[in-house]
C-alpha positions as CSV (number, residue, x, y, z in Angstrom):
1,M,-40.8,74.2,-5.0
2,K,-42.9,75.5,-7.4
3,R,-42.4,74.6,-11.2
4,K,-42.6,77.3,-13.7
5,G,-42.5,76.9,-17.4
6,F,-42.0,79.9,-20.1
7,I,-41.6,80.7,-23.8
8,M,-39.1,83.2,-25.3
9,T,-37.9,83.7,-28.7
10,V,-34.2,83.9,-30.0
11,Y,-33.2,85.4,-33.2
12,P,-33.1,83.0,-36.2
13,D,-29.4,83.6,-36.8
14,K,-28.5,83.7,-33.0
15,H,-29.0,80.2,-31.8
16,D,-25.5,79.3,-31.6
17,E,-24.6,82.6,-29.7
18,Y,-27.5,82.2,-27.3
19,E,-26.1,78.5,-26.3
20,K,-22.5,79.7,-26.0
21,R,-23.4,82.4,-23.8
22,H,-25.4,80.0,-21.5
23,N,-22.4,77.6,-21.8
24,E,-20.3,80.4,-20.4
25,I,-22.9,81.9,-17.6
26,W,-21.1,84.2,-15.3
27,P,-20.5,82.4,-12.0
28,E,-22.0,85.4,-10.1
29,M,-25.3,84.9,-12.4
30,V,-25.5,81.4,-11.3
31,E,-24.9,82.5,-7.3
32,E,-27.8,85.2,-7.9
33,L,-30.2,82.5,-9.5
34,N,-29.3,80.4,-6.5
35,Q,-29.7,83.1,-3.9
36,H,-33.3,83.8,-5.4
37,G,-34.3,80.4,-5.0
38,A,-33.9,78.8,-8.4
39,R,-33.2,75.4,-9.0
40,N,-33.2,72.8,-11.6
41,Y,-33.3,75.6,-14.7
42,S,-33.4,74.2,-18.0
43,I,-34.0,76.1,-21.4
44,F,-34.8,74.1,-24.5
45,L,-34.6,75.6,-28.1
46,D,-37.1,74.4,-30.8
47,K,-34.8,75.8,-34.2
48,Q,-37.9,75.6,-36.5
49,T,-39.7,78.3,-34.6
50,N,-36.9,80.1,-32.5
51,Q,-39.0,79.5,-29.6
52,L,-36.9,78.7,-26.2
53,F,-38.6,76.9,-23.6
54,G,-37.6,77.2,-20.1
55,Y,-38.1,75.1,-17.4
56,I,-37.5,76.4,-13.7
57,E,-38.2,75.4,-10.1
58,I,-38.3,78.0,-7.7
59,E,-38.5,78.5,-3.7
60,N,-41.3,81.0,-4.1
61,E,-42.6,83.7,-6.2
62,E,-42.0,86.8,-3.8
63,K,-38.0,85.5,-3.7
64,W,-38.0,84.8,-7.4
65,D,-39.6,88.3,-8.3
66,K,-36.5,89.9,-6.8
67,M,-34.3,88.6,-9.2
68,A,-35.6,91.3,-11.8
69,K,-34.1,93.9,-9.9
70,N,-30.8,92.4,-9.2
71,S,-28.1,94.2,-10.7
72,I,-26.1,91.1,-12.3
73,N,-29.8,89.9,-13.7
74,Q,-29.9,93.2,-15.3
75,K,-26.6,92.9,-16.9
76,W,-27.3,89.9,-18.3
77,W,-30.4,91.0,-19.5
78,E,-28.3,93.9,-21.2
79,F,-25.8,91.1,-22.5
80,M,-28.5,89.0,-23.8
81,K,-30.5,91.7,-25.8
82,P,-28.6,91.2,-29.0
83,V,-29.6,87.8,-29.5
84,M,-33.3,87.6,-28.3
85,K,-36.5,89.3,-28.3
86,T,-36.5,91.7,-25.4
87,N,-39.0,94.5,-23.6
88,S,-37.9,98.1,-23.1
89,D,-36.3,97.1,-20.1
90,N,-34.0,94.6,-21.7
91,S,-35.8,91.3,-20.0
92,P,-36.5,88.7,-22.5
93,V,-39.7,88.9,-23.6
94,S,-41.4,85.7,-22.0
95,I,-44.7,84.1,-21.9
96,D,-45.5,82.2,-18.9
97,L,-47.0,78.8,-19.2
98,K,-49.9,77.2,-17.2
99,E,-49.0,73.6,-15.7
100,V,-51.8,71.3,-16.6
101,F,-49.9,68.2,-15.9
102,H,-47.3,66.7,-13.6
103,M,-46.0,63.1,-12.6
104,D,-43.2,62.1,-10.2
C-alpha cells in the first residue's frame, strides 16, 4: 500500500454541508473507491483556514489514477462542486503532499 496526503479547500459557509454529504456518501461511490484500491481514507477539516486534509492508502498509482475517469466519481465531483474549490473538470483543487515521516 502507498500512503497519500493532500489538501483541498471547502467554502467557508459549506463546512456542515461538506460533512453531511460525506456522512451520506453513495454506496456506489464507496464501492468504486474500493475497486480502485482505496483503503483507510480519512478527510479532516481545519475550520479556521477552510482547508481539508485528506489521507488515503492506495494499492498503486495506476489503479488509483483510473478513478478520475470513472462515471460515478465524475458524478460525485459534480455533486461536490457547490461546496468546494474545483477545477474546470469539476475535480477538487488538490495539492499533493510529500510524505516526510512515517512510523508504524
